C-alpha positions in Angstrom: 2.5 -11.3 28.6 2.4 -14.0 26.0 -0.6 -15.6 24.5 -1.1 -19.3 23.8 -4.1 -21.1 22.2 -5.1 -24.6 23.2 -5.6 -27.3 20.6 -6.8 -30.9 20.7 -9.6 -33.4 20.4 -12.9 -32.8 22.1 -13.1 -33.9 25.8 -9.3 -34.3 26.2 -9.4 -31.8 29.0 -8.3 -28.5 27.5 -10.7 -26.4 29.5 -10.0 -28.5 32.7 -6.3 -27.9 32.3 -6.7 -24.1 31.7 -9.0 -24.0 34.8 -6.4 -25.9 36.9 -3.6 -23.6 35.7 -5.4 -20.3 36.2 -8.2 -20.8 38.7 -10.5 -19.2 36.1 -13.5 -20.6 34.3 -12.8 -20.4 30.5 -16.2 -21.6 29.5 -18.2 -18.5 29.3 -21.6 -19.9 28.4 -24.0 -21.7 30.8 -24.6 -24.2 28.0 -20.9 -25.0 27.9 -20.8 -25.6 31.6 -24.0 -27.7 31.6 -22.8 -29.9 28.7 -19.2 -30.0 29.9 -18.0 -29.2 26.3 -16.5 -26.0 25.0 -18.5 -24.5 22.2 -16.9 -21.1 21.7 -13.6 -19.4 22.6 -12.7 -19.0 26.3 -10.2 -16.8 27.9 -8.1 -17.0 31.1 -4.7 -16.0 32.4 -2.2 -16.7 35.1 1.2 -15.7 36.5 4.1 -18.0 35.7 7.0 -18.8 38.1 9.2 -16.2 36.4 6.6 -13.5 37.2 5.5 -13.2 33.5 1.9 -13.7 32.5 0.4 -16.2 30.1 -3.0 -15.7 28.6 -4.9 -18.7 27.2 -7.3 -18.7 24.3 -9.2 -21.9 25.0 -10.7 -23.4 21.8 -13.5 -26.0 21.3 -12.4 -29.4 20.2 -15.5 -30.8 18.5 -15.4 -31.0 14.7 -18.6 -28.9 14.5 -16.8 -26.0 16.0 -13.6 -26.0 14.1 -14.4 -22.5 12.6 -14.5 -21.2 16.2 -11.2 -22.9 17.0 -9.6 -21.3 14.0 -10.8 -17.9 15.0 -8.9 -18.3 18.3 -5.8 -19.8 16.9 -5.3 -17.5 13.9 -3.8 -14.5 15.6 -1.9 -16.4 18.3 1.8 -17.1 18.1 2.0 -20.3 20.2 -0.1 -23.4 20.9 -0.6 -25.8 23.8 -1.6 -29.1 22.2 -3.6 -31.3 24.6 -3.8 -35.1 24.2 -5.5 -37.4 26.7 -3.3 -40.3 28.0 -6.3 -42.7 28.0 -7.4 -42.0 24.5 -4.3 -40.9 22.6 -4.2 -39.4 19.2 -7.7 -38.7 17.8 -9.2 -37.2 14.6 -9.6 -33.7 16.0 -6.0 -33.9 17.3 -4.9 -34.4 13.7 -7.2 -31.6 12.3 -6.1 -29.1 14.9 -2.5 -29.9 14.3 -3.0 -29.6 10.5 -4.5 -26.2 11.1 -1.5 -25.1 13.3 0.8 -26.4 10.6 -1.1 -24.6 7.8 -0.9 -21.3 9.8 2.8 -21.8 10.2 2.7 -21.8 14.1 6.3 -22.6 15.1 6.2 -22.5 18.9 4.3 -25.0 21.0 4.1 -27.4 23.9 2.5 -30.8 24.4 0.4 -31.5 27.5 -0.7 -35.1 27.9 -3.7 -34.9 30.2 -5.4 -37.5 32.4 -2.1 -39.0 33.3 -3.8 -40.3 36.4 -6.0 -42.6 34.3 -3.4 -44.2 32.0 0.3 -44.4 31.2 1.1 -41.2 29.3 4.1 -42.8 27.5 2.3 -44.2 24.4 0.2 -41.1 23.9 3.2 -38.8 24.3 5.3 -40.8 21.8 2.6 -40.8 19.2 1.7 -37.1 19.6 5.3 -36.0 19.5 5.9 -38.0 16.3 2.9 -36.4 14.7 3.8 -32.9 15.8 7.5 -33.3 14.7 6.3 -33.5 11.1 4.8 -30.0 11.2 5.9 -26.4 11.5 6.1 -26.9 15.3 8.9 -29.5 15.0 10.1 -31.1 18.2 8.2 -29.8 21.2 8.6 -30.4 25.0 6.0 -32.7 26.5 4.6 -32.7 30.1 2.3 -35.3 31.5 -0.4 -33.7 33.8 -3.6 -34.4 35.6 -6.1 -31.6 35.9 -7.9 -33.6 38.6 -5.0 -34.3 40.9 -2.7 -31.4 40.0 0.2 -33.8 39.1 2.6 -32.2 36.6 1.2 -28.7 36.8 4.4 -27.2 38.3 6.4 -28.8 35.4 3.8 -27.5 32.9 4.2 -24.0 34.4 7.9 -24.2 34.1 7.6 -25.4 30.5 5.3 -22.5 29.7 8.0 -20.1 31.1 10.6 -21.7 28.8 8.2 -21.4 25.8 7.7 -17.7 26.5 11.4 -17.2 26.6 11.7 -18.7 23.1 9.1 -16.5 21.4 10.4 -13.6 19.2 10.1 -10.1 20.6 6.9 -8.4 19.5 7.2 -5.5 17.2 5.4 -2.7 19.1 6.1 0.0 16.4 4.2 -1.9 13.7 0.7 -0.8 12.7 -2.2 -2.4 14.6 -4.3 -5.1 13.1 -6.6 -6.4 15.8 -8.7 -9.3 14.6 -11.9 -9.3 16.6 -12.9 -12.6 18.1 -15.7 -11.4 20.3 -18.0 -8.3 20.5 -20.6 -7.4 23.1 -22.2 -4.5 24.8 -21.5 -3.3 28.4 -24.2 -1.2 30.0 -23.0 2.3 30.4 -19.9 1.8 28.2 -21.2 0.6 24.9 -19.6 -1.7 22.4 -16.6 -3.8 23.5 -14.5 -6.0 21.3 -11.7 -8.5 22.2 -8.8 -9.9 20.4 -5.1 -10.8 20.5 -2.9 -7.8 19.8 -0.1 -9.4 17.9 1.8 -6.3 16.9 1.7 -2.6 17.6 0.4 -0.5 20.5 -3.1 0.7 21.4 -3.8 3.7 23.5 -7.0 5.2 24.9 -8.1 8.0 22.5 -6.5 6.3 19.4 -8.5 6.7 16.2 -8.7 3.4 14.3 -10.2 2.2 11.1 -12.7 -0.6 10.9 -11.8 -2.9 8.0 -14.2 -2.4 5.1 -15.7 0.8 6.6 -14.6 4.4 5.8 -15.9 5.7 9.1 -13.2 6.0 11.9 -13.7 4.5 15.3 -12.2 5.8 18.6 -10.9 3.9 21.6 -12.8 4.9 24.6 -11.2 2.5 27.0 -8.8 -0.5 27.2 -8.8 -3.6 29.4 -6.1 -6.3 29.6 -6.1 -9.1 32.1 -9.3 -7.7 33.6 -7.8 -4.3 34.4 -8.3 -0.9 32.8 -5.2 0.4 31.2 -4.2 3.6 29.4 -2.4 1.6 26.7 -1.5 -2.0 25.7 1.4 -3.2 23.7 1.8 -6.5 21.8 1.6 -9.3 22.5 -1.5 -9.1 24.6 -5.2 -10.1 25.0 -7.1 -6.8 25.0 -10.7 -5.6 25.3 -11.3 -2.4 23.5 -14.3 -0.2 24.3 -15.3 1.8 21.2 -16.8 5.2 21.5 -20.2 5.7 19.8 -19.9 2.5 17.7 -23.1 0.4 17.4 -22.8 -3.3 18.4 -24.1 -4.5 15.1 -21.4 -2.6 13.2 -18.7 -5.2 13.8 -18.2 -8.8 15.0 -15.9 -11.8 14.8 -13.8 -11.7 11.7 -13.7 -7.9 11.5 -10.5 -6.1 12.3 -9.5 -2.8 13.9 -6.6 -1.2 12.0 -4.2 1.7 12.1 -5.7 4.1 9.6 -4.1 4.1 6.1 -1.8 1.2 6.7 -3.6 -1.8 5.2 -4.8 -2.7 1.7 -8.4 -4.0 1.6 -8.4 -6.7 -1.1 -10.8 -9.2 -2.4 -8.3 -10.8 -4.8 -5.0 -12.4 -3.7 -2.4 -14.6 -5.2 -1.0 -17.2 -2.7 1.3 -20.1 -2.4 -0.3 -23.3 -1.2 1.3 -25.9 1.1 -1.0 -29.0 1.2 -3.2 -30.4 -1.5 -2.0 -29.9 -5.1 -3.5 -26.7 -6.5 -5.1 -28.6 -9.4 -7.1 -30.8 -6.9 -8.7 -28.0 -5.0 -12.5 -27.6 -5.3 -13.7 -24.4 -6.9 -14.9 -23.0 -3.6 -13.3 -23.2 -0.1 -13.2 -21.1 3.1 -10.2 -18.9 3.8 -9.4 -18.6 7.5 -7.1 -15.7 8.4 -6.9 -14.0 11.8 -10.4 -14.5 13.2 -12.0 -14.2 9.8 -13.6 -17.0 7.8 -14.4 -16.0 4.3 -15.7 -18.1 1.3 -13.3 -17.9 -1.7 -13.4 -19.0 -5.3 -10.2 -20.8 -6.3 -8.3 -20.5 -9.6 -5.2 -22.6 -9.8 -2.3 -20.9 -11.5 0.8 -23.1 -11.0 1.4 -26.4 -9.2 1.4 -24.7 -5.8 0.0 -21.2 -6.6 -3.6 -20.1 -6.8 -5.7 -17.0 -7.1 -8.4 -16.5 -4.5 -11.4 -14.3 -5.0 -12.8 -13.4 -1.6 -16.5 -13.0 -0.9 -15.6 -9.8 1.0 -12.5 -7.7 1.2 -10.0 -8.3 4.0 -7.0 -6.2 5.2 -4.2 -8.5 4.1 -0.5 -8.0 3.7 2.2 -9.7 1.7 3.5 -12.6 3.8 0.3 -13.2 5.7 -0.3 -16.9 6.7 -3.8 -18.4 6.4 -5.4 -21.7 5.6 -7.9 -23.1 3.2 -10.5 -25.5 4.5 -13.3 -27.5 2.9 -16.1 -27.2 5.4 -18.2 -29.9 3.7 -15.5 -32.5 4.1 -14.1 -31.1 7.4 -10.8 -31.0 5.7 -7.9 -28.6 5.9 -6.8 -28.3 2.2 -3.6 -26.5 3.2 -1.9 -23.5 4.4 -1.3 -20.5 2.2 1.2 -17.7 2.2 0.1 -14.4 0.6 2.3 -13.4 -2.3 0.4 -10.5 -3.8 -2.5 -8.5 -2.4 -3.0 -6.4 -5.6 -2.4 -8.8 -8.4 -2.9 -7.9 -12.1 -6.0 -9.1 -14.0 -5.8 -12.2 -16.0 -7.7 -11.2 -19.1 -5.5 -12.2 -22.0 -4.8 -15.7 -23.3 -1.8 -17.1 -21.6 -1.9 -14.6 -18.7 -2.5 -17.3 -16.1 0.6 -19.2 -17.2 2.7 -16.1 -17.3 1.5 -15.1 -13.9 2.4 -18.6 -12.5 6.0 -18.0 -13.7 6.1 -14.7 -11.9 4.7 -16.2 -8.7 7.2 -19.1 -8.8 9.9 -16.6 -8.0 8.1 -15.1 -5.0 8.6 -16.4 -1.4 6.0 -14.3 0.4 8.6 -12.0 2.0 8.1 -8.3 1.3 10.6 -7.3 -1.4 10.8 -3.6 -2.3 13.1 -4.1 -5.3 11.1 -6.9 -6.6 7.8 -5.1 -6.3 9.1 -2.1 -8.1 10.5 -4.3 -10.9 7.2 -6.0 -11.3 4.9 -2.9 -10.9 7.4 -0.4 -12.4 5.6 2.6 -10.9 3.7 2.7 -7.7 3.0 5.2 -4.9 4.8 4.6 -1.6 1.6 4.6 0.4 0.2 1.8 -1.7 3.3 -0.3 -1.1 3.1 0.4 2.7 -0.5 -0.7 2.7 0.5 -4.0 1.0 3.0 -4.6 3.8 6.1 -3.7 1.7 8.5 -1.3 3.5 9.7 1.5 1.3 13.2 1.8 2.7 16.1 0.0 1.1 19.7 0.3 0.2 20.7 2.3 -3.0 21.2 0.2 -6.0 24.1 0.4 -8.5 23.5 2.8 -11.4 20.3 4.0 -9.9 18.7 6.0 -7.1 17.8 4.6 -3.7 14.5 2.8 -4.2 12.9 4.7 -1.3 13.6 8.0 -3.0 10.4 9.1 -4.8 10.8 10.2 -8.4 7.9 12.7 -8.1 5.5 13.3 -5.3 5.2 9.9 -3.5 5.7 7.9 -6.7 8.5 5.3 -6.6 9.9 3.8 -9.8 12.0 0.9 -10.8 15.3 2.6 -11.9 15.6 0.7 -15.2 12.0 1.5 -16.1 12.4 5.1 -15.1 15.4 5.4 -17.5 13.5 3.8 -20.3 10.6 6.3 -19.7 13.1 9.2 -20.0 14.4 7.9 -23.3 10.8 7.3 -24.6 9.8 10.8 -23.6 12.7 12.3 -25.6 11.7 10.2 -28.6 8.0 11.2 -28.4 8.9 14.9 -28.1 11.2 14.6 -31.2 8.5 12.8 -33.1 5.9 15.4 -32.3 8.3 18.2 -33.3 8.7 16.5 -36.7 5.0 16.0 -37.2 4.0 19.4 -35.8 6.9 21.7 -36.4 5.0 24.9 -35.7 3.8 23.9 -32.3 5.7 25.0 -29.2 6.1 21.4 -28.0 4.1 18.4 -27.1 1.3 18.9 -24.5 2.1 17.3 -21.1 -1.2 15.4 -21.0 -0.6 14.0 -24.5 2.8 12.8 -23.3 1.3 11.3 -20.2 -1.1 9.2 -22.4 1.6 8.1 -24.8 3.8 7.0 -21.9 0.8 5.4 -20.1 1.7 7.3 -16.9 -0.9 7.6 -14.2 0.0 11.2 -13.1 1.2 14.3 -15.0 3.8 15.0 -12.3 5.7 12.0 -13.6 5.9 13.6 -17.0 7.2 16.8 -15.5 9.8 14.8 -13.4 11.1 13.1 -16.6 11.8 16.3 -18.5 15.6 17.0 -18.6 17.7 19.5 -20.5 17.8 20.3 -23.4 14.0 19.8 -23.1 11.9 22.2 -21.0 8.2 22.7 -20.0 6.6 25.9 -21.1 2.9 26.8 -21.0 1.9 23.1 -20.5 4.1 21.8 -23.4 7.4 19.9 -23.5 9.8 21.1 -26.2 13.4 22.0 -27.0 14.9 24.8 -24.9 16.9 26.1 -27.9 15.7 29.6 -29.2 16.8 28.7 -32.7 14.7 25.6 -33.1 12.6 26.8 -36.1 11.4 24.8 -39.0 13.5 25.6 -42.1 10.7 27.4 -44.1 10.0 29.7 -41.1 13.7 30.3 -40.6 14.1 31.3 -44.2 11.0 33.6 -44.1 12.5 35.4 -41.0 15.8 35.8 -42.8 13.9 37.5 -45.7 12.2 39.9 -43.2 15.6 40.7 -41.7 17.1 41.3 -45.2 14.2 43.6 -46.3 13.7 45.5 -43.1 17.2 45.4 -41.5 17.8 49.0 -42.6 14.3 50.1 -41.6 14.0 48.3 -38.2 10.8 50.1 -37.1 8.9 49.3 -40.3 6.6 46.3 -40.1 5.6 44.1 -43.1 2.0 44.5 -44.1 -0.3 41.5 -43.8 -0.2 40.7 -47.5 3.6 40.8 -47.5 3.7 38.4 -44.5 1.4 36.1 -46.4 3.8 36.3 -49.5 6.7 35.4 -47.2 4.7 32.3 -45.9 4.3 33.8 -42.4 0.8 33.0 -41.4 -0.5 33.1 -37.8 1.0 29.7 -36.8 4.4 30.5 -38.4 4.5 33.9 -36.7 3.7 32.2 -33.4 6.5 29.7 -33.8 9.0 32.5 -34.7 7.9 34.6 -31.7 8.3 31.6 -29.4 11.7 31.0 -30.8 12.6 34.7 -30.2 13.1 35.3 -34.0 10.4 37.9 -34.2 8.8 40.4 -31.9 5.0 40.6 -32.0 3.5 44.0 -31.2 -0.1 43.2 -32.2 -2.0 41.0 -34.7 0.0 40.9 -37.9 2.4 43.6 -36.5 5.8 42.1 -36.1 9.3 43.6 -35.9 12.8 42.1 -35.6 13.4 41.1 -31.9 16.4 43.4 -31.3 14.7 46.7 -31.9 13.6 47.7 -28.5 16.9 49.0 -27.2 17.4 50.9 -30.4 13.9 52.5 -30.0 14.6 53.6 -26.5 17.9 55.2 -27.6 16.2 57.1 -30.5 13.4 58.3 -28.2 15.9 59.4 -25.5 17.3 61.8 -28.1 14.0 63.7 -28.4 13.1 66.7 -26.3 11.3 65.3 -23.2 8.4 64.9 -23.0 7.6 63.8 -26.5 4.4 63.1 -28.4 3.3 60.1 -30.4 3.7 62.1 -33.6 7.3 63.0 -32.6 8.1 59.4 -31.8 6.6 58.2 -35.0 8.7 60.6 -37.1 11.9 59.9 -35.2 11.5 56.2 -35.6 10.5 56.6 -39.2 7.5 54.3 -38.8 3.7 54.4 -39.1 1.1 54.9 -36.4 0.2 51.2 -36.9 3.6 50.3 -35.5 4.3 53.3 -33.2 1.2 52.9 -31.0 1.7 49.2 -29.9 5.5 49.8 -29.7 5.2 52.7 -27.2 2.6 50.7 -25.2 5.1 47.8 -25.0 7.8 50.2 -23.8 5.4 51.6 -21.2 4.7 48.1 -19.9 8.4 47.3 -19.7 9.1 50.6 -17.8 11.3 52.1 -20.5 8.9 55.0 -21.1 6.1 56.6 -19.0 2.9 58.0 -20.3 1.9 61.4 -18.8 -1.6 62.7 -18.2 -1.6 64.7 -21.4 -0.7 61.6 -23.4 2.9 62.8 -23.9 5.7 60.4 -22.8 9.2 60.6 -21.3 12.0 58.0 -21.4 12.7 56.6 -17.9 16.4 56.7 -17.2 
């Protein structure tokens, strides 16, 4: 199936032509049939000579119903432009063409209707000249009469040729179904319709309603009037939603693959049309089937920031148009450059932002996004429409390889962060020499990182993380005063290894609690208890001395053999018990474990 939208001035025979091609009535409302004028979107389909199917979205031509027209054209990849031979090019022909051009529609066909009432040549020549100046370029033209049927076989053949030119749909992409109609079916509940431009829908799928955290589930699918277990792009579909109230969604809403779209109310865009400086402060943004008021802030000659009245699920590269409803004027087409732009709070920020946007073309660019954002989670990029797979870059890792968790980083920025971390740890060591290192959370704040796992990933030898701090891995990294004090302890107690300095002697040596802690962390001292420290290499000697005693041995025997005091012997034996070098017996005697 392929889907085509009609376009053209009111009363030029769009609905008559669709009716003649399909045998179906596209005007759904009795009021439309009574007045002979399309007011809202109509839908019909037919089989082409090749056996393929074309589905039509028939749009109203009157200027009062341009928003309805845009809701039908927005998600559709091709257009059938209708011009009457007896009236020729008219104002709404021009506005509809401007809308197609603004949306970047590149595939189309011209049907010159009422060829039984006037020579189609002049109308054909004028229409083709107008169309050739737009994104559609040169299009085939067919003169037809919906009344007599003349030209209909040629039009069917031209539609077949148009279908063959369309790019293949991407059925593996996430679903973003813009809703153009919603209604209730007795016994089934809420049904919405739309043009499925990409992806695949299946009965039972769980979807996300744009702007709503509650999931919705597909109860049933219809396409071309038939129930189907699944539907793949491109297709007109009707989706029956399980347990979803009718008033919960309507035209302009979207059904989405969960977690794959960024809902944004601020976007930076490139404008093709009126100069940015000439735009009014408020316009209406038309994208998909949605029409949302926006406030406009010009940034550069052709770039603007739009603040939307409500969030929409937009992607980098999306095409949309800006329209001034008061003047019935299409201000221009826009291409979305950034769906998560930075704030413009500082003086000169707007000018700087314009320079950045001048280099963007609206095509998703992973390397560029990482360069501009420096650090971002892969899921956030995917929701912006930026794929996270890319080729490796010289002197750096593959962009798609996370640096920590699902965080991606610009390689140059990641290297600078590593250098800055090393500098911050060294600075902290100079300012706080007795601390075991710089706390991870303090480093995260100094480096302005959003997640502590990034700090942990940046730590490289000779640095290490221990007890929530980042510091040098060297065991000899002691401040000079502490190192000198430890040397004096070794000089005074080297020949009495199991004697511990008293508290006042430790104070005389300059070994307070913080200094002792630093020495213990560095492995320069062994702490047995508060203010009870020994040199770090005494444990093996203690076990050897104790093994020479008759087994089992008492605390008193151990104290005498080690030539120490009870103040040292008690915690020393308890430490040996914990390490499994000795075992305490029920009568409080001990044995050496061999």
